[in-house]
Structure formats: C-alpha cells, structure tokens
N, C-alpha and C positions, 0 to 999 in steps of 0.2 A: 504493500500500500504506500510505503514511503516513496518509492520510485514514481508511482502514479501522481503523488502530490507534487513532486518536483517537476514532472512532465507537464502537469496542469498549470503550475505557476509560470513556467516558461511560455506556455501557450497563451495564458492570459496576459502576460507582460507584453507580448507582441501587440495585442489589441489595445492595451492601455497607452501605448505610444501615441495612438490617435488622439486620445484625450489630452495628453500633455502638449502635443503639437498645436491643437486648437486653442488651448489655454494661452500659450505663448502668442499666437496670432491675435487673440482677443486683447491681450494686455498691450500689444503694440498699437492696436486700433484705439484703445482707450487712452493710451499715452498721447497719441496725436490729438485726440479730442480735447483732453485736459490741457495740453500745451497751447492749443489754439485759443481756448477760453481763459488762459492765464491762471488755471487752478494748479499752481505749482506743487502744492503738497501731494495732491493725488497723482500728479505726473511722476514725482519721485517715488511714491508708493508703488506705482506700476513698474518702475525700473527695478525696484527691489523684488517685486513679484516675478519679473522676467528672470532675474538672477536665480531666484529660488526654483523656478521651473526648469532652468538649465541644470541646476544641481540635482533636481529630482530625476532628470533624464539620465544623469550619470549613475544614480542609485539603481534606476530601473535596468540599465544596461548591465550592471553588475549583479542583478537579481537580488539586490538588497531591498526586499519588498517592504519590510516594516519601516525602514528609513524613508523610502519613497512615500509611503502613505502618510507618515508624520509630516514631512516637508510639504506635501500637497495640501494637507489640511491647514497647516499654519499659513501657507501662502494665500489660500482662498479666504480664510477667516480674516486675515489682515485686509485683503482687498474689499471684502463685503462690509466689514465694520467701518473702515475708513470712508468708503463710498456712501454708506447710509448716514454716517455722522455729518458729512459735509454737504451731501446733495439731497438727502431726504428720501421719502418713501416713493415718490412718483417715478423714479428711474427703474424700479424693479430689482434692485440689488438684493432685497430681502428674499427673493425666490431661491437664492443659493442655499438657504436653510433647508428647503425641501430636497434639493439635490444632495445636501449633506446627509440627510436621513437615509436616503437610498444608498449613498456611497458607503456609509458606516456599516450597514448590513451587508453590503457587497464585500467589504474588506474582511468581515468575519468569515464569509465563504472563502475568500481569497487566502487568508492567513491562518485561520484556526482549523486546519485539517479538513475544511470544506464540509463540516458535518453539524454545526450548531451555531446558534446565536448566543453570544456571551452576555452576561449581565451588564458589563461595561458598555456594550453597544446599545442595549436597551436604554440605559441611563443617558447615553449621549443622544439618542433619538429623542427622548423626552426633553433634554436640555435644548436641543435645536427647535423643538416646537415652542417651548417657553420663550426662547430667544426671539422667534418670529413674532409672537404675541407681544413681548416686551418692547420690541422696536416699533411695533405699530402704535402702541400707547405712547411711547416717547416721541415719535415723529408727529403724532397728533397734537401734542402740546408744545412742540418746539419747531420753529421754522428752520429750514436748511441754511447753512452758513453761506453756501454759494448757490446762486440761482442762475440757471442757463435760460436765457430769454427765448432762444430759438426753439420753437415748438417742434420742428422737424427733427432736430438733434435729440431733443428729449424723448420723442416717440421712438426714434431710431435706437437710442440706448435701451429704452424699455423693451423694444422688440428683440434686441440682441440678447439681453438678459433672460427674457422669456424663452427664446429659442434654445439658448445654452442650457437652461435648466431642464427642459424636456429632452434635449439631445442627450445630456448626460444620463438622465433616468433611462431613456430608451436604449442607449448604448450599453449601459451596465446590465440591463435586462437581457440584451442580445448576447453579451459576453457570458453571462451566467448560464443561459439556456444552452448555448453552443458548447460551453465547457462541460456542463453536466452530461449532455448527449455524448460528447467525445469520451468522457470518463466511463459512462455506462457501457458504451460500445467496447472499450478496452477491457473493462472488468468482465463483461459477458464473454469476450474472447478468451480471457484467462480462465474463466470458470468452465468453459466448454472445450478447450483445446489443450493438447499436450504442449508444454513449454519448449521441448527440444525439437520435436518433429513438425509441429503445427497441425497435426491431425487431430480429429476429435479425441477427447479423453474417454475413459471407461464410463463415467457418469453420464455424459451426453449420449454415448452409444446405447446405453441401456434405455434411455428415454426414447430414442429413435426406434429401437427394436420393439419396445412395448407398444409404441404408437402404431407401428406397422402391423403387429400381431392383432391388436384390438380393432383395426380397421376392417372394412368389408372386403377390400381388394388386397388380400394377403396370401393368395394361393401360391403364386410363383415367387417364392423367397428361398434363398440359399444363404446359409451362414458358414463362413470359412474362418476357421481358427488357424493362424499361421505363426510359425515359430522359426527364428533364425537358427540354423544348425551350428552347433559347436561355438556359440557366441562367447561363452566363457573363455575359450581358448584365444579368441581375438583380444579380449581385455588382458589376459595373462601375457600374451606374446607381444602386443603392440601398445598396451596402455588403454586407459579409459577414454582418452581423447579420440583414439582410433575407433573404439567401440561406439562413441557418439556419432562419429562420421559415418559409420556403417548403418546405424539406426536412421540417420537423416537420409542417406542414399536409398535405403530400402523403402522408407516412407514415401520418398519421391517416386520410386518405381511403382509402388502400389497405387498411389494417387493418380498417376498419369497413364496407367495401363489401359488398353482398349478392352472394355467390357461389352463390346457389341451393342452400344446404345442402351445398355441397361441402366437402371437407377442404382447407383452405388454409394455406400457410405463406408469410409475407412477410419479406423481408430487405432491408437496404440493402446492395447489392452492392458499391458503391464510388462515392465522389463523389456525382453526381446520378443514379446508376443504381440501380434496384431490381429484385429478382427475386421472382417469385411462382410457387410450386408449387401446382398445383390438381389434386387427385385428385377427378375429377368423376364424377357419376352421372346424366348426361343426354346428349343428342346433342352432337356436336361443333359443329353450327350454333348450338346454345344457348350453348355455352361462348364462341364468338366474340362472340355478342350480349352476354354478360356483360361481356366486356372492352371491347366498344364502349360499353356503358353506363358503365363505369368511365372511359373516355376523356372522355365527355360530362360526367360528374360533375366531373372535374378542370377541364374547359374552362369550366364554369359556376361554378366556385368563385372567390370573391373573397377575396384575402389582403390585409389592411390592414397597412401599415407606415408609421409617421411621417406619418399622415393621408393616405396615398396608397394607391390600390388597385393591386395587382399581379395581372395576368392571366397564368395559366400554362396551358400545354398539355403533353401527354405523347405520346410515340410508343412503341408496343409491338410487339415481335416475338414471335409465338406459335409455339411448336414442340411438336408432339404426339409423345408417346413411341410408338415402334414397337418390336416385339419384337427383342431382341438389340441394341438401340441402346446404345452406350456412353455413359458419363456425360459425357465431353468432347464427344462428337458432338452430343448434344441441347442442350448449352449453346452450342456453337459455332453451331449452326443458328439458335437463338433470337437470338444476337448478330448474325448476318448478316442476318436478317430485320429486326431493329431498324435497322441501318444502311441497309438498303434503304428502309425507311420514311422515314428522314431525307433520303435522296436524292430521294424522291418528294414532298417538301414538308412532312414532319412532321405532327403532330397526327392520327395515324391508327393503326389496328391492322393489322399485316401478318402474313399467314400464307400457306402454300402450299395452293393449291386441291387438290393431290393428297392432302393430309392429310385433307381432308373427304370425298374420294371413296373413301378406303381402307376405311372402315366407318362406320356411323352412330353407333357408340358407342365 
C-alpha cells in the first residue's frame, strides 16, 4: 500500500502544477491592476505571493507535499486577508474561504494515506466558515480603505475571483475522482493478478470457474492443470532469478498460445503450477491436440539466463467438465491426472479416454 501512496502522490502532484501555475498568473494580473491604481501595499503583497508560489513549485517538484501545502495556504491567506482588508467585500476575495474548505479536505486525501478526514481538517473547515461570516460582518460596518472607481475593473476582479474559486473546487474534485479511479484500478489488478507473471491469481480463477460452472452455457469446458517439470532443479542449478525468468516465459507462452478461438483464462495456480480454463467450441480431440501443441511449444522454447540456455518441459492434466460436476471435483480430477503424468515420465498431456468417448463436443 505504501508504494501505491507514493505513486498516487506523484500522480496528483502533476495535476497540482496546474493550480500553482494559474495562481502565479493571477497574482501577476492583480499586481498590474494594483500598480495601475497606485495601491502599493497590495502590489507588494502580490510580489510576495508570487515568490511564495515559486517556492511552492520547488517543494512540489521535490515531492515535499506537506511543505507545499503549508506554503500554498499561507500565500492564499495573506492574499485574501490583505485584499479584503483594503478593498472590501465587493471584489469577491472572500470566496477563497470556500475554496479553502475544499482544499483542506482534499489535502487530507492527499497527505493522510488517502483514507480519512482528520479532526484538524474539520476544525479548519469550521474556522474558514466562521472567517467568511466574520469578514462579512466586519466589511458591513467598515468601509474599504481603497476604492476603485472603475466599475468594469471591479466587476472584472469579482469575476476573476468567482471563476478561480469554482475552478479550484472543480479541479480538486476532478483530481480526487481520477486518482481514486486510478488507485482502484491498480488495487483491483493487484488483488486479481499474480505479481510476477501478470496472470490471474488463484482467487480470481476460482471466481471465474465458479461463475462458468453456475452459468447455463457451461457444457464445453476443459480444465488443464499444468506443472513445470523439474522446476526445483532450475532454482538449484541457476538460482531463483532464473526460476522467475522461467515462470515469466512460461506464463507468456500460455497466455499467447493459439487456443483455436476458444475463450481462455490462464492463472498461476501456485509455485510452478498453472491452471487454464478453456471454454471450447470444437471437438474434444481438437482440444487435446491444442494442449499437445502447447506442450511442444514449451519443449521447443529456449530460455536464456546468464549466457546459458535452459530447456523446460511441462506436464498437463486435462479434465473435461461433465454435467453436475462440482467445482472441487473437476479441479481434483485435473490435479490427479497431472500427477499421473508425472509418474509416467513427465512432458506429456494426460486425460481420461472416457472423457473423449462421452461426446464429440
């Protein structure tokens, strides 16, 4: 889970660059406006804000998320409080309190392992709501220190602040949802797939097999239990890294093998064992030939490791689904046939003749 948190933070950081870039651009615009109307103190405040935004950029680039969040909040609070104090309520700077509430809860998602809202964030949310109300009461009784007579400029500033507030809220919501979807997809993959080979894991395969057996269209199903022959010797002779390379290569062969347009699911069942579910649409003799071709493909496959060629063979136990056959029984049958193949010398496909005689399809 730790790696997922780091991955998500880097992903979110890329999106937050947009926010920081827009903030710098807005401060430049406000600096020009305040300079034009000779509101020097707000002009210098914006220069400080631009410097803080650039510092936040550096923290963001270095993935110092907490430092970035702290600087960003300080910068925006300075900007909002100074603008409200000198220009009053009509410019819309108070709306930043609303974006602060959303940002605070977003930062909890961002920083606190993405799983809860902290008490501090709830307190900060309440503080910003009180700040909003408090400034409304204060500006109601106190006139602004500076008055901009140009109505177009006043409305323009109000519009900028309104758009920025809703933009930040919308952007954080988009970042949140896309990140959650990305994490869910990654976690689902981890839950359903083997980390080494990328094939389905045992748990996922059991779900697929149970679903197929419980469905109405489950007559043409074959289960193949496959084991890599003498795999322990590979690990003992070449090391576990070589063994991993063999597992990855065999998984690749199983996944890419031509199963004659059949619906196939492949999983790493455990260790050096693999399981294949094949919903076929041909004769049983043809299916046996498909698995025989798979065995030959693996036999002819050369796996190179440390300038050495490793030859690998597989043994397969083939069990055909029969009506009313239970999930455990079909797996047990495939497993028994696999071990029968090992007893008979390995590197072969084993099935029961009676299965082929039962029906042609």
